[in-house]
C-alpha positions as CSV (number, residue, x, y, z in Angstrom):
1,M,3.8,4.6,15.3
2,P,1.1,2.0,14.5
3,L,-2.2,3.1,13.1
4,T,-5.2,3.4,15.4
5,Q,-8.4,1.5,14.7
6,E,-10.1,4.8,13.8
7,Q,-7.4,5.6,11.3
8,K,-7.6,2.1,9.8
9,K,-11.4,2.4,9.5
10,Q,-10.9,5.8,7.7
11,Y,-8.2,4.4,5.3
12,K,-10.2,1.3,4.5
13,S,-13.2,3.4,3.4
14,I,-10.8,5.5,1.2
15,G,-9.0,2.5,-0.1
16,H,-12.3,0.8,-1.2
17,H,-12.5,3.2,-4.1
18,L,-8.8,3.0,-5.1
19,K,-7.4,1.0,-8.0
20,P,-4.1,-0.8,-7.5
21,V,-1.1,1.3,-8.4
22,L,1.4,-1.6,-8.0
23,T,1.2,-5.2,-9.1
24,V,3.5,-7.9,-7.9
25,A,3.7,-11.0,-10.0
26,D,5.7,-14.2,-10.2
27,N,9.0,-12.3,-10.5
28,G,8.5,-11.1,-6.9
29,L,9.9,-7.9,-5.5
30,T,12.3,-6.7,-8.2
31,E,14.1,-3.4,-8.0
32,G,11.5,-1.9,-10.4
33,V,8.7,-2.9,-8.1
34,L,10.4,-1.5,-5.0
35,A,11.2,1.8,-6.9
36,E,7.6,2.1,-7.9
37,L,6.5,1.4,-4.3
38,E,8.7,4.2,-3.0
39,R,7.4,6.6,-5.7
40,A,3.7,5.7,-5.1
41,L,4.0,6.0,-1.3
42,N,5.7,9.4,-1.6
43,D,3.0,10.7,-4.0
44,H,-0.2,9.0,-2.6
45,E,0.5,8.0,1.0
46,L,-2.3,5.4,0.8
47,I,-1.9,2.8,-2.0
48,K,-3.5,-0.4,-3.1
49,V,-1.2,-3.3,-4.2
50,K,-2.3,-6.3,-6.2
51,L,-0.3,-9.5,-5.7
52,N,-0.8,-12.0,-8.5
53,I,0.7,-14.9,-6.5
54,L,-1.3,-18.1,-5.9
55,D,0.4,-19.3,-2.7
56,R,-1.2,-17.5,0.3
57,E,1.9,-17.8,2.5
58,Q,4.1,-16.3,-0.2
59,R,1.7,-13.5,-0.8
60,L,1.6,-12.6,2.9
61,A,5.5,-12.8,3.0
62,H,5.7,-10.4,0.1
63,I,3.2,-8.0,1.8
64,A,5.3,-8.0,4.9
65,Q,8.4,-7.3,2.9
66,L,6.8,-4.5,1.0
67,C,5.8,-2.9,4.3
68,K,9.2,-3.4,5.8
69,T,11.1,-2.1,2.8
70,G,8.7,0.9,2.3
71,K,8.6,1.7,6.0
72,A,4.8,1.6,5.7
73,D,1.9,0.3,7.8
74,L,-0.4,-2.5,6.5
75,V,-4.0,-1.3,6.7
76,Q,-5.9,-4.3,5.2
77,V,-5.5,-7.5,3.2
78,I,-8.4,-8.9,1.2
79,G,-7.6,-11.8,-1.0
80,K,-4.8,-10.7,-3.4
81,M,-5.1,-7.0,-2.6
82,A,-3.2,-5.1,0.2
83,L,-3.8,-1.6,1.4
84,I,-0.6,0.1,2.5
85,Y,-0.1,3.5,4.2
86,R,3.0,5.6,4.9
87,R,2.6,9.2,6.1
88,N,4.4,11.9,4.1
89,F,4.9,15.3,5.7
90,D,5.8,17.0,2.4
91,V,2.8,15.6,0.5
92,N,1.3,17.2,-2.5
93,K,-2.4,17.4,-1.4
94,Q,-3.6,17.1,-5.0
95,L,-1.9,13.7,-5.3
96,S,-2.4,12.3,-1.8
97,N,-5.3,9.8,-1.6
98,V,-5.7,10.6,2.1
99,H,-6.2,14.4,1.5
100,R,-8.2,14.1,-1.7
101,F,-10.9,11.8,-0.1
102,K,-11.3,13.3,3.3
């Protein structure tokens, strides 16, 4: 189910204070990056990803692939940063960025 505008607004305000937990560089979406994406989404639900890729179209393609692979929703893209959310029903409330910053 896609995120509502109200949810996106809330997640953007939370995401503003987050540091990137995942960095994608010239090597692209390797197995290690995808494994870390899965772990981060399971633990934190809302994550910030930094993409150190100069080409804008390639950056947007990587963001779309991250969302598709991680079964996550894109909240926001600003420059080389993307904010991604995937709901986790068995979340540890001490790790979840959504629950910690509400």
